[in-house]
N, C-alpha and C positions, 0 to 999 in steps of 0.2 A: 158735681159737689155738691150742691145744695142738699143731695140727699144726707149725703156724710156728716155737714154741718150741721144741716136738723138733729140729726140723730147724736153727733158730738153735745150740743145744746143739752140736749135731752139727760145725756147722760152727768152733763157738768151739773144742772138744776139737780136731778136726783142726787148725786155726790153731794151738795149742799144741803137737798131738806133733809138725808139721811144723817147728816152729823148735827145740823140743828136740832132730831131729832133724838139723836146718841146724849146732847149736852140737856136737852130738858132734862134726858132719864136720869141721866148722871146724877144733875145736883135738884133734880125737884121731886126726886121719888124718893118714894119712903113708908115707912108704914105706918101711914096720913091721908086725910081723905085728900087731902092736894095730891099727893103721890099719886092716888089708886085715878084719876083724874088724868094725871099727865100720858102716866102711861096707856089709859084706857084711849086717849087719841091720839098720840103718837105710835102706838103698835101697828095701825094696822098702813099710819102712811108706811113708817116700817118697812112694812113689807110689801106695797106696793111698789115703794119706787127700789126696791129692792129686786123686784118682778121685773121692771122695765131696766133699771141697770144690767139685769143679768139677761136680757133678752136683748137687748144693743150690742152687749161683751158677742156673746153668742152669733148675733150678724154678722158683725167684724170677724168674730171668730171664724163662721163658713164662708165669707166671702174671701179670706187670708188663705183658708185650703183653697178651694177653685183654684185660688192663681198659682198656688204651691202644685197643686196637681195639673192643672195646665202645662207648670213648669215640666214638671216631672213627666207628664206625656210626650211632650215633646222632645225632651232627652230622651228617655227611652224610645220612639220614632228614631232621632235620630243614628241614634248607636244602634239600630237592628237594619236601618238603611247603608250604615256601614260592615257593621257583618257582613249582609247578603251580598256587600260588594266583594269583601275578601273572601267569599266563600266562592264567591265566581269566579278571583281571580285566583284563587290556589287550585279550582277545580279547572280552570284552564291552562295553569301551569303543569300539574298533573299530568294531564291530555297530551300535553305538548311532550313531557318530556315521554309516555308513554309512547311515541311514536314516534319520539327520536331515539328510543331499546331496540322499537323494532326493525328501524332502519335499521342501527346497527347490526341489529342480531342478523338481518338477513345479508348486508356487507359481509361479514365475517363468514356468513353458509356458503358463499359463491367463491370458492379458492380457484377456481381454473381462468376465472375473467377476472382482467383491470377494472374497477368501478371507481366513480365517481358521484357519491353524494349532493343532491342541488335544490335549491328552496324554490319551487314555483314563486314567481310574481307578478304574473295578469294572466286573466285567462278570456278565450272566446263567446260569453255567453247568447251573444247575438248569433252566433252558428251552432249551438248545442254542447258547447267542450270541444267542439272539433281540433282545436287547438288551444296549448297550452305554453309560454313561456316560462324560462329556468333562468338562473341568474347566474349559470357559468357556461363558459365557451370554448372557443379554440386557444384559449389561455389554458384550460386548463387542461388541453389532449382532447377535446369535443370532434366531434364531425358528423354529418350528416348519413344519416342509416344509424346511426350507435341506437341499442334500444333503450328502452325508459321501462320501468318497474317500479311497484311497492310493494310493501309485506305483502298486500291483497292478491294484485297481480299484475298483467302488464297493463303500461297506459298506452305506450304510441313510440312513434319513431323518431328524433333529429332528420326533421325538413331544409332549417334552415341555420346559420350559427354568426357568430361576431364574437369579436372578442374574450366578452363576459356575459354575453346573453344567447341563448340556444330557444329554434320555437320549434315545438313538438308537436306532430300533427299525432291523436288520440286514434282508437282502434274506431270508435265513432264515423270520420271521413270518409265518405262515401271514395273516396280512390286508394283507401287501406284494403291489405289483404294479407291473412295473418294465415299459414301451413299449423294447421291443429290436428288433435287428436281427441278421442272421449276416452276420461283414464279408467272408466268400468270398461271398456269392450277395445281400447286400442285401434278404433274404426279412424280413420285419418279423414280433413275436410279440410271447405278455406273458408277462413272465414272474412267477411265482408261488411264494411260501414254501409250504411242505407240511410238515405236521408229524410225517408218516413219514418225510418223507426228509432234515429236519431234523438228525432224529436223527446222522446225517451229514456233516452240515453240506452238505446238497445242496440245491437249485432243482431247479421244475418249468419247464418252456417249454412253453405251450401256443396254443390259437388262433395257426399259424401256416399262413402261405399255401400253399393246397396244392399252389399250381405251383412252391414254393418247397423244392428239395431238401435235405435235411440231411444230414450224415454226422460218425460218433465226430469227433472233437477238431477240428471248428468252434470257430469264436471268437465266443460273442455280446455285444454291444456295448450300452449305450444308442441309443436311435433321436430320442432328442429330445421324444419325443409326451409330452403329460399336464403340459407344466411344469415337473416340479419338477429331471429331472438332464438340463444340459448332454446334448449328442450328444457319439457315439464316445468314450464310457469302456467301460473292456474290463469285463463283468459273468462273462465264464465261457467253459468252454470245451465242450462234449457228448461226456457219459461213455455214454448210449447214450441208443436212440430206439424206442419200445412206439408199433409201429401196428396198427391191428385188420383184420380181413379180409381188406380188399378193396385194403389196403398206406395207408391212409391214414391222416396222426401222429395220434397221440391222446396223446400228449406226452411229451416229452424229457427227461432231467438231464440236470441241469447241474453243474457242478461251480465253483464259484464260484474267481475268483482272489484273493481275499484268504484270508489264513490266518488265519481267527475267532480261531483259541488261540493266536496270537501276535502280536495287534495291542494296539501298545506309543502311535502316535500316529498323527493323520487329520487333515485337510482338510473344513474346511466352508467352502461352494458358498456367499456368501448376500447374492447378485443382481448384477445385470448393474453393470455400470463405469458411470459417467456419462462 
């Protein structure tokens, strides 16, 4: 406050001196010796104080400009944060709409089976996504053994039901066994959950026909055997193959098509349509 008070005193003093000088120049100058003396004395005084007043005015202008710039920057920053939030919300809505549309397309493509769409409400990260809970149950016609899928591939099967919820055991669980076939060759095998592989959210393919060669990148799908999963739904792709010393397959590691870390909606197959 003292800095600005001092500046204001200087401005006032400068204004008084300039006014006095102007008065003197206006009243005592003319084409005479006295006028010349007055003008000669007043001119540098007017110039000096005009400079001081201008400098002070510029200083105050700079302070106010900086304050205005700061306010503008704060407003722009707040606007930028709001725009980023709106962009994230828009992206989330767009992603959800896309997921729901894909789920609807899948549901409409399954014409031979009755299906129920459900939302994942909790999962079990402590045991590597081996079970998830969905928000539909017996009141919606679901029962134990129903297959659960997404547009990407197979999730697992229902192993527990309540009136308005169901527990789904995923293909990552070590108790899971699914009859599968290799899409490229048609060779049949058995997909199993594995405790060690489930840490990386992977499964194990074993008991494949010895006459059926497999390579990394082969797609594995349900074969329809076992009566739980209809044929033709994608399970995943072959990541690597382990063979014994004679070249016979021991097992192959399968990368599931479903992203279990980002599982939001599922489709339950609960019987053949009449």
